[in-house]
N, C-alpha and C positions, 0 to 999 in steps of 0.2 A: 248185533255186530258179531262177525266171525271170531273164532278163537285165535286167528293169526295175530301175533303180538309184536312183530317187527316192521319198521318202515321199509326195510329192504324186501321183505316178502311181499308186502302190499305193492311196492313199486314193480316187482317182477310180474305180479298178476295184472297190474294196470297196463303195463307196456304191451300186453297181448291184445288189449281191446281198445286202448286210447293212444293216439299218436304221441309218442314220447312219454306215455303214461299219465298225461295231464290233459286238462281241458282249457288251459291257457298257458302259453309257452314259458313264461318266466317262472312258473311254479316248478318247473322240472329240475331246477338247481344246476343246470348245465354251466351257468356262468360262474358258479362258486364251487362246484364239485359236490360229491356225496349224493344223498337222496333226500327228498323232502320229508318233512314231518307229516304223517297222515293223522289228521285231527279226529278225535273221537267226540270231543265237546269243548266248549269255551265258556268262560264266565269272567266278567270283570276285565282285568288286564292280562288274563292267563288263557293259554291254550293247554288242553290235555290231549296228549298223543296216544295212539294205539300202543305205543311202546311203554305206557305207564308213567311217562315223565310229564312234568308240568313246566311250561315255558312262559316267561314274560314276553308278551307279544307286542311288537311295534309294526306289524303289517296291518293289523286292524281291518282285514278284508280289503286292503289297499285303499283305506280311507274312510269308509262309512261308519266305523264303530267309534265315533267320537264320544259316545256315552259309556263305552266299554261293551264287552260282549254280553249278550242276554240281559240287557238293561231291563229291569223289572217293568217299567212303564211301557216299553216297546213290546215285551212279551205279553203283557196283559192286553194291549191293543190288538195284537195279532190273534191271540186266542179268542178274544171277544168277536172279532171280525169273522174268524173261521166258523164259529157256531152259526153264522148266518149265511154261509156259503162262500166258496173260494173264488168264483168268477161268474159274472152275469152277462157280459156283452151288452150292457146297458148302463146308462148314467147312474151315479150314486151321489148322495149328499156329501159323503166323506171326500170324494175327489174335488168337489166344489170348495169345501172347507180348506183342503190342502192348497188349492190354487189361490184362494183368497189370502192364505197365510204367506205364501211365497210372494205375492204381489205387495203385501204389506211390508215384508222384510227387505225386499229388493225393489225399490221404487222405479227403476228403469224398466221393469217388467210390468207392463200394463195389461197384457193378455198373454196366455201361454197355452201350450199343447203338451200333454203328457205322452211319454213313450215308455218302453220297457228297458231302455239302456241308454247310457251316455252316447254310444255310437249312433243310435237312432236319433237322439236329440240333435247331435251335430249335423247329421245328414238332413234332417228337417230344417234346421236353421239355415244351412247353406242353400238348400233348394228354394226356400222362400226368399232368401237374399237375391238369388238369381231371378226369381219370378218378379220380385219387386223392382229391381233395377233394370231388367232386360239385358243384363250382361252375363258373360260366361265364365270369366276367369276368377280364381280364388287365390289369395296370397296367404301362405303360412310361413312358419319359421323353423329353421333347422333345430332338431331336438324336441320340438313340440309334437306330442302324439294326440290325435283327435279321433281315435277309434278306427274301426276296420273298413271304412269306406274305401273303395279302390283309389279314388282320386286324391286321398289324403295319405296313402302309404308311400310318401315320398319324403326322404330325409326325416323320418319319424324317430321319436325317442323310444324310451321304455324298452320293451323286449326286443324290438328291432335294433336298437342301439346296442343292447347287451350282446346280441349275437353278431354284431358287425354287419348287418344287412341294411343297406341304405334304402332299399325298397323291397317290394314283395313280388315273387314270381306270380304269374297269373293276372297281373294288372296290364291291360293293353296300353301301349305307348300313347295312343290317342287320348285315352282317359287321363293318364298321368300328365299329359301335356296341358290339361286345363288348370293345373296348379303351378303357381310360381313360388319359389322358395327363397327366403332371405335369411341372413344370420341374425339370431336373436340379439337384442340390445344394440343394433346398428341402425339408428334412425336415418343416417345419411344414405345408406343403401336403399331404404324404403322410399326416401324422397326421390332418388334417381329412378327407381322403378316406376313410381307413379307419374313422374314427369314424362316417361317414355310410353307408358301403356295405361295410364289412369282411366281413360275412357272405356277400356275393356274390362276393368276390374269390378266385379260385383261386391266382393267382400274381402276383408282382411281378418283372419282368425288367428288367435293366439291364446296360450295359457298365460294369463297376466302374471302369475308366478309359475314358472315352469316346474313341474314335478316329475316329468318323464325323461329328464336326463340328470336326475337328481335335482335338489332344490336350487333353482337359479332365480333370484329376484330381478325385477326390472331395474335398470339404472335410472337415477333421477332424471325426469323429463322424457323418458322413453314412451311411456303410455300416453302422456299428455301430447307428445308430438304425433303419435299415431292417431289420436282422436282428432287433432286438427287436420292432419293430412287426409284422412278418409273423408272428413266433412268437405274439405276443399274440392275433392275430386268426385263427390257424389257416390262414393262406395260406402258400404256398411261396415262398421266396426263390430266384430263378433268376439265376445269373451267366452272362451271355453272354461267354465268354472265347475266342470264335473268334479275336479279335485279340490279346488280352492273354495267353492261355494259353501257357505256356512261353516267353513273350516278356519280360514285365516281371519275371519270376522263374521259377525252374525249376518251382515249383508254381503259377504263375500269379498273378493279382492277389490271389486269396484267400490265398495264402501271403504275399505282400508286405504285405498289410494286416491279416492275422490274422483273417479272417472266414470262417465255415463256412456256405456256402449249402446249400440242400436239394438243388438240381439245378445242374449246370453243363453248358455247351455249349462244344465245342472244334471247331476247324477249322484251316486254314492250316498251322501248324507241325506239328500232329499227323499230317499227311499228307506232310510233307517236300516240299511243292510239288506233290504229286499230289492228286486229289480224294478227301478223307476228311473226314467230320464225325463227332463223337462227342457223345452226351449221356448223362449218368449222374448218380448221386447215391446217396442212402440206399437200402439194399437193399430195405426195405419198400415204397418208392415204385417202384423199378424192377421189382419182382416183379409189378407190375400190367401190364407190357408182355407182349404175346403172344410166345410161346405159353404163358407162365405165367399171364397174366391177360387181362382183357377189352379192354385198350387196344391196338388194332391198329396196327402200323407195319412196313413191309417195304421192301426194295429189292434189285433184281436184282444190282447191283454193290457192294452194301454189303460191306465187308471184302475188297475186291478185292486179290488177292495182290500186285500191283505196288505199289499205293498203301500197303498196310500195311507192306511191306518198306521203302519209302522213309521212312515215319513212324517205324518202329522204329530205323532207322539214324540218323535225325535226333535222336530223343530220347536214344539211347545216347550220341551225340557231345556232347549238351548236359550230360550228367552228369559230364564230365571236369572236373578241378579248374581253377579260374580262369576258366571260360567267362564267367560273368556279371560278374565283376570287369573282364574285358577289355571286354565290351560297355558297361559303365557308364563306363569310362575314355574310350573312343572317343566315346561319345555326349556325355559332359560336355565333351570337347574341341570337338566340333562346336557344341554349345549356346553355349559361351563365345565361340567364334569368330564365330558368326552374330550374337550380341548386340553384340560389339565392332564388327563390320563395319557393322551397321546404325547404330550410334552415330556412327561416323566419317562415314557418309554422311548423317547427320541425318534418317534415315527412321524414323518412329515404328513400331517393331515389337515385339511381345510374343512372346518365345520361351517355349513351354511344352513340358516334357519329362517323361516318366516312363519310366525305364529307357531302352531303345533305341527308343522312340517319341518323335517330335519334330515340332512344328509352329511355324513362324513366322507369327503372326497380324499382319496389317498394320493395326495400330491399337493404342490404349492397352489395358492389361489391369489386373488379371487377367481371363481369360475363364473364367467360372464356369458360365454357362448358354447356351442357344441364343440368347437375347435379346442377350447380350454378343457372341456370335460373329457374329450377323447384322449388327452395326454396323461390321464391319471393312471395309477398302477392297479390294474384290475386283479392281478394275481395276489397282490398284498391284501386287497379287499377280500378276496376269496379266502385267504388264510384267516383273516380276522373274523369273517363270517362263520367259518367252521368252528373257530375257537369260541365264539359267542354262543353258538348252538350247544357246544359241550358244556358251557357254563349255565345253560338254561335260559338263554335269551334268543328269541325268534325274531331276527332282523330281516328286512326285505332281502331276498337272495339275488341281488343285482346291484352293482355300483351305481347304476343310473335309475334308481327308484328312491322315492322319498320314504322315510320312516314317519310314523304317525303316533303322536301322544294323545291319550284319551283322558277323560275325567276320572277314569278308574286307576290311572297311574299316580299313586300317592308319592309323597316325598320319600317314604321308605323304599318303595319299589324302584324309584329312579335312582336312589342311592345304591341299591343292590345292582342295578344295571351298570352304573358307573364303576363299581368294584369289579364286575365281570369284564367290562371293557378294558380296564387297566391290565388284567391278566391276558386278555385277548390281543391287545396291542403288542405285548411282548412276543407274541407268536407270529405277528404280521411281517 
């Protein structure tokens, strides 16, 4: 590591060689002001910056670090795998074992294909949905983000929402036109759309719990209604569980809410913090994927031995007794503490949480749709975020991102976070 010791100096260097100084837009801190923390190392619930400071981390690499940073079991698995080589371009026993584990934990996934990212997983799932149904149109919801595919950068959440960009330059209108957009939690709007164009729709995709406009849970009956609606019209229901998979329950959101999708997409936790994506579902659908069927999808590093070793070690750790009870308890502690701290500071904040995903929205709630989320006070969130950083808490640098609690966040760490938040709310 260079002797450069400040985040500002590293950001200045980064901006000369990286667009905005970052490799993913939301990392740039433009939504909250200031400069990002340049990380030197991480362990447990903490990040250690090049500035010499230690921060309690609720970004968690945007979700994968459910065990905490540098979890010993994951480190050992990757180190062991690396001694045997980093990539082969050939099948391995470990990728089969990881696939078997996923199918055991998520019964709706009878067969799967691995990729190197959640974006690739979603692209593969929607391609096979189109190939299976022989239809062209895809339905998504406002505020849901499904990766960087051209036809999905329409009314997306996360970084696009943060920067107020409803779509992306460089996406041809004809491609964007293959995607139809609905308001989240509006089952009646979905029924009207399917009544008009159901015969053209290959798939409906959604985050079953939205994390990319902040945490927005499904209203009672919403997921059940979508399951019935897609089945009625011969379209496939696709759950994007890149964020919620193995996070809100061991079997993902589909296990938590008791819904069986046709296809599911996973990322983040399934790779244990290394680049892995997965899409899978009913066997008859997945048998359309090459080399068995006519839907082509491939990747040089798919099933990478280092990544699947990290994923297997992570999922195995999550099957231990009491894991999700502990995550729920810590997350509930944080939720209650943030709510009370904002109340004492007389700051109008709506705390929304599902499992170990949590967002403080700076405005009245509940937040049910992107229209609701768009009304919150971004500037107040930015002031709060900066104050939290000064107090040593690394919170996601965007109002429309979920924070993540890990098994490494102890009662004491959560209590420290709540105390910091109380000071920060006074500055918001």
